[in-house]
Phi, psi and omega in degrees: 000139192282161179289343178300334177298322180291318179300328180302319186269331189247033171292157186303134175067013176276058193293326182292343181265350186300310184297318178298319180297317180299315179296316182295317185285337182298318178292319181293321178295323178298315179295316180297323182297325182278320186273320186221080185307319183295317180292324177301313181298319180298312182291317181298321178296320179297314182297315183297327182283321191254342180285128178305143185309316185289345181277348177296142182301133176086355181286142174100162184274356185264147175282162176301321181296320180295316179297316180296321179293321177302313182290329180287309188268336186092358176196162176212139185247126183238128179277326191237031174295322178264149174282163175305322179295318180293322177301316181292322178299318181301316178299312181297317179298320181294319176301322176296310180300319181297331183275350181295140179284159172299131184218124182295140173079001181239232177298156188244113181253127181244147184235158172238165181246120179225119177052045178077002181251145177266111184250137174296125182255319188203151167230137181230168174055052183249350189297323183291352182247005179216085186305317181297321178292323179295322178296316180299315186285323185271000177244284187296312181290323178299321179298317179293319178298320179297320180295321179290323174290331187084012177198174186293135182255157176226145181294130178257315182199161178216144177205162169239128171260124188272323185038068179289166180308129183091352181293148183284157175280183179240122186297159182301132180196167165255148180285337191304320183300336183280352188235035182270348190300326189252012174059030173285149185273325185215154174218159165218157183233136172263121175264122180245115181282123178267326177243163172294133179235145178210186182298323185295318181261015169091050180290169179288149173235137185234157171246132182273139169083341184284349179296340181280353186261006175084205187268130176264160180299142179233066176295137181062024173083011178207166181290149181292138182299324179297326176287318181299326183290343180278344186260158171264118182265138182246119176290148181230073175300146184228149168264168178303127176088359175297151179235140170227135175252133179219149181286151183289351176259002179282118177297135179208164180197172171209161183251179183299152174273104181264010183257184173259013182247147176285157172229076182275135184215135170273144169231108184250117188253138182234157170227161175298138184300328181294347176274353178110158178253104188241015183304309180298320180293323178301310182286336174293318181288320182293320181298328177283311189275329183214069185287163173294162184311314187294342182252005182277150175277132180305131176082352181282141177266122181255029182299322179300314176292329179295334181290340176259317191253008182223037184291119177072008187264157177266015181283125181297151179265359174237164183297132181275000000 
């Protein structure tokens, strides 16, 4: 059988076909190995050279059942992806990041206004200033993202949403509208729970299966309430160190933190490497269009940038 069969399945970015191709080729390779050893070696060498690393059978830390659930529902929630030691490290790293001062040109700290108080809402663009956290995100989480894509993943962006006591929720939305600038086709996000979350302190809510229907309208930067009422929303309480992976087209939301406890969460976003590596370009553009408070011009309205970079968020579009 010709190598053109392999090209059919392993053309660039044909990620949804990778898993099917691996299953189909496994049987054919076995037959070829027995019947035509030379052709087997030729084809196997080609596949090993051109197939993205994560698409190899058995690659990555996730089980086949976990991958299947992710693709079926648009998200998957994992309790024991991290070791107890890693969970404790995540908490310690987050405490460090939270204490960092606002600094121009480095990490990006965003605030919200609640009851006359300025509350830390989010920090972004921090990996280059925290090597241990960068190692964790670009290795272990990256491997899982690659497995879910069916091909090698690359980091696109990183942030922490703090949702401190009294912090506002995030309106129902899909992440996809915020990431259209660089013409990437797909993204997924790894959510890492730093604190225990529940309904009282504003845990995440997800909708299953709607990720397959593409992008829904986002007037005013969030999904229409009439549409949200048609869906069944699933609460996702988390313990410290829980992980959830979700597709950029999966509708999700969270409500206000009405407790005295924080609900800090990392959101680490990846895209297939074949779509390009745009992390630096993303933060360069966001810093220009929707900068953190410390870099904003007094009195300037950043609503235009907010339509791309402030989807569903409680962050003001003018200087606080």
